[in-house]
C-alpha positions in Angstrom: -0.5 -0.1 -0.4 1.1 3.6 -0.9 2.6 5.2 2.4 0.2 8.8 3.0 1.3 12.0 5.0 -0.2 10.7 7.9 1.4 7.1 8.6 4.0 8.2 10.9 7.4 6.2 9.1 6.6 9.1 6.9 6.1 12.0 9.0 8.8 10.9 11.4 11.3 11.0 8.7 10.1 14.5 7.4 10.7 15.5 11.6 14.0 14.3 11.6 14.8 15.9 8.2 13.1 19.5 10.0 14.8 19.0 13.0 18.6 18.1 11.9 18.0 21.0 9.0 16.9 23.8 12.2 20.5 22.9 14.1 22.8 22.6 11.3 20.9 26.9 10.8 21.3 27.6 13.5 24.7 28.8 15.3 25.5 26.5 17.8 28.4 25.6 20.1 29.1 22.1 18.5 30.7 23.7 16.2 33.9 24.1 18.4 34.2 21.0 19.3 35.8 17.9 17.9 32.6 15.3 16.8 32.6 12.2 18.3 30.4 8.5 18.4 30.6 6.6 21.9 28.6 4.3 23.4 27.7 3.6 27.0 27.0 6.5 29.5 30.2 7.4 30.3 34.1 8.5 28.3 37.5 8.5 29.4 40.0 10.6 28.5 43.3 12.3 28.9 44.5 15.2 29.1 49.2 16.4 28.6 50.7 17.7 31.7 52.5 19.8 31.7 51.1 21.0 27.6 54.6 21.7 26.6 57.9 20.1 27.9 59.5 22.6 30.1 63.6 23.0 29.2 65.8 21.1 31.7 67.6 23.4 34.5 71.3 23.8 33.8 73.4 22.0 33.8 70.8 19.2 32.0 70.9 19.8 28.3 68.9 18.7 25.4 71.1 21.2 22.6 74.9 21.3 22.8 75.3 18.3 24.3 78.6 17.2 25.1 80.2 14.0 22.4 79.5 10.7 24.4 77.5 12.1 26.6 74.4 10.4 28.0 70.4 11.8 27.2 68.8 13.9 29.1 65.7 12.1 30.5 62.2 13.8 30.2 58.6 12.9 30.8 54.9 13.1 30.1 51.7 13.0 32.7 48.5 12.8 31.3 45.8 13.7 34.1 42.4 11.5 33.5 39.3 12.4 33.7 35.9 11.0 33.0 32.7 12.6 32.6 29.2 11.4 31.6 26.7 11.4 28.9 23.8 13.7 29.3 19.8 13.7 26.8 18.9 16.3 26.2 15.1 15.8 25.5 11.5 17.8 25.1 8.0 17.1 24.0 4.9 19.4 23.0 1.6 18.4 22.6 -0.5 19.7 19.2 -4.7 19.3 20.0 -5.6 17.9 16.7 -7.7 20.8 15.6 -4.9 23.6 15.8 -3.4 21.0 13.3 -5.7 21.6 10.4 -7.5 24.7 11.6 -5.2 26.8 12.6 -3.9 29.8 10.1 -0.9 29.3 10.4 1.5 26.3 10.1 1.8 25.5 14.7 3.4 22.2 13.9 6.4 23.6 12.3 6.2 26.0 14.2 6.3 24.3 17.2 8.9 21.7 16.3 11.2 24.4 15.3 10.3 25.8 19.2 11.4 23.0 20.6 14.1 21.9 18.4 16.0 25.2 19.4 14.9 24.9 22.8 17.2 21.5 22.6 19.8 23.4 20.7 20.4 26.6 23.2 20.6 23.5 26.6 23.1 22.0 25.0 24.9 25.2 24.0 25.4 26.6 27.5 26.6 23.1 28.5 29.3 23.0 26.1 29.7 27.2 26.3 30.5 26.1 30.1 33.1 23.2 29.3 34.9 25.3 27.1 35.3 28.7 29.3 35.3 26.6 32.5 32.7 29.6 33.6 31.7 27.4 36.5 35.4 27.8 38.1 36.1 30.9 36.6 38.5 29.8 33.7 41.2 28.5 36.6 41.6 25.2 34.5 42.3 27.2 30.9 44.4 30.7 30.7 42.8 33.2 31.9 42.9 37.2 33.0 41.1 40.2 34.0 40.9 43.1 30.7 41.8 45.5 33.8 45.2 44.2 34.2 45.6 43.7 30.2 43.8 46.8 29.2 43.5 48.6 31.5 40.0 49.2 31.8 36.9 48.1 31.0 35.0 47.3 27.4 32.5 50.0 27.4 34.4 52.5 29.9 34.1 56.5 29.8 35.9 57.5 27.2 37.0 54.8 25.3 39.5 54.3 28.2 40.0 51.0 27.4 42.1 49.0 25.0 40.6 45.8 23.4 42.8 45.4 21.1 45.8 44.9 24.0 43.3 41.8 24.9 43.3 40.4 21.8 47.0 40.1 21.4 47.5 39.3 25.3 44.7 36.3 24.4 46.3 35.1 21.3 49.7 35.2 23.0 49.1 32.7 25.3 47.2 30.8 22.8 50.7 30.6 20.9 53.0 30.3 23.3 51.5 26.7 24.2 52.4 25.5 21.3 49.2 25.9 18.7 48.8 27.0 15.4 45.3 27.3 14.9 43.2 29.7 13.7 41.8 31.4 16.5 37.8 32.4 17.7 36.5 35.1 20.0 33.2 34.2 21.4 31.1 37.1 23.8 28.0 37.4 24.8 26.2 40.5 22.3 26.5 43.7 25.7 30.2 42.5 24.5 30.1 43.0 21.5 28.5 46.0 21.6 31.3 47.8 23.5 33.8 46.4 21.5 32.0 47.8 18.1 31.7 50.9 20.0 35.0 51.0 20.9 35.8 50.6 17.4 34.6 53.5 15.8 33.5 55.7 18.2 36.5 55.3 19.7 38.7 54.4 17.3 37.3 55.9 14.5 38.3 52.3 12.9 35.5 50.5 10.1 33.2 47.5 10.7 33.4 44.9 7.9 30.7 44.0 6.0 27.9 41.1 6.8 27.7 38.7 4.1 24.5 35.5 4.7 28.2 33.2 4.4 28.9 35.0 7.7 25.8 34.6 9.2 25.8 30.8 8.5 28.5 30.2 9.7 28.0 32.4 13.0 31.3 34.9 12.3 29.8 38.6 12.4 33.2 40.3 11.9 37.4 38.9 11.5 39.7 41.6 14.4 43.5 39.7 14.3 42.5 37.3 12.3 40.4 36.7 15.4 36.9 35.8 13.8 34.1 37.1 16.8 31.2 34.8 17.0 28.4 36.4 19.1 26.2 34.5 21.6 23.0 35.0 23.7 24.5 31.7 26.0 28.1 33.3 25.9 28.0 34.9 29.1 27.9 38.7 30.4 31.3 40.1 32.1 33.5 37.2 29.9 35.7 37.1 26.6 36.4 33.2 25.2 39.1 32.8 22.7 39.8 29.0 21.7 41.4 27.0 19.0 37.9 25.6 18.1 38.4 21.7 18.4 41.5 21.0 18.8 41.0 22.5 22.0 37.6 20.3 23.3 35.7 17.2 22.1 32.3 16.1 21.8 31.3 12.6 22.0 27.4 12.2 20.6 25.6 8.8 21.9 22.9 10.2 20.0 22.6 12.5 16.8 19.6 15.2 17.4 16.4 13.9 16.2 12.6 14.4 16.1 9.1 12.0 16.2 5.3 12.1 16.9 2.8 9.3 18.1 -0.7 10.3 17.3 -2.9 10.2 19.3 -6.4 9.1 17.1 -9.3 12.2 17.4 -6.8 13.7 20.4 -4.0 15.6 18.7 0.0 14.5 18.1 2.8 14.4 21.0 6.3 15.9 19.5 9.1 15.1 21.2 13.0 16.1 19.7 15.9 14.8 21.5 20.1 14.5 21.9 22.6 12.7 23.8 26.4 13.2 23.8 28.9 15.1 26.6 31.7 17.4 25.4 35.0 17.5 27.6 38.5 19.3 27.3 41.6 17.7 25.4 44.0 20.6 25.1 42.6 23.4 28.1 45.6 25.4 27.2 43.7 26.3 23.5 41.4 28.2 25.6 41.8 31.9 27.5 39.3 33.3 29.1 39.0 37.5 29.8 36.8 38.6 32.5 35.7 42.0 33.8 34.6 43.0 30.7 32.1 45.0 31.5 32.0 48.5 34.2 28.5 47.1 35.9 
């Protein structure tokens, strides 16, 4: 028999395509993670300590070694940790009458909103991992803007030095041995202060927007650092990251959706995903604090 639009297998396939389309269209922090798969409920991972092997204390050396002498011995240690998979899950219900009689697409709108809810919840967790915000950056590199730039980004008379903050973050990442492209993630408040400082304070021009930039989340570049703005970034902080080399996301179930029919009543709509993020190279991230005056 030929499948109709209302049958579950066809409807479920359409839902999955729609949900995955919403995920790809909306910029989310999953782009900054190396994506892997996971089976089971936990993931054990290792981080190298130190990130770079320190120079030996004299008279030991790894260069200008005397002929016939034995080489110096150095060892790398590893820190081990375990993370546990999180499930993101939401459900919505629509009356049959709402689906068939409404002037607007209540079904598509509800499905989109449910998907965005899951993406946002996951984004909040992924940002917390990248920025180590719960520990105020204690496990990654960090500094206060007042200790480098001299004042907050929204200070009166444009007294800040945002470029100094960018250069310090770049130097810290490069000093840790990374040559990767750097991205800067900030909330809309920090972005407003940055643009005001650049244009009104320093008379700079701002790069033009393009549809491609919007798709990737990049709104502009400064000192070859891509700037991304998100409402899920914590205010008063700006995060610099090398992206997938600094953190990974182990996915147990890709984001997906489905529906069940209650005949004569309506439809239950569900969207879910499972996975967990974790830092692999903590020194690839720099958290700058004290961005705002208030």
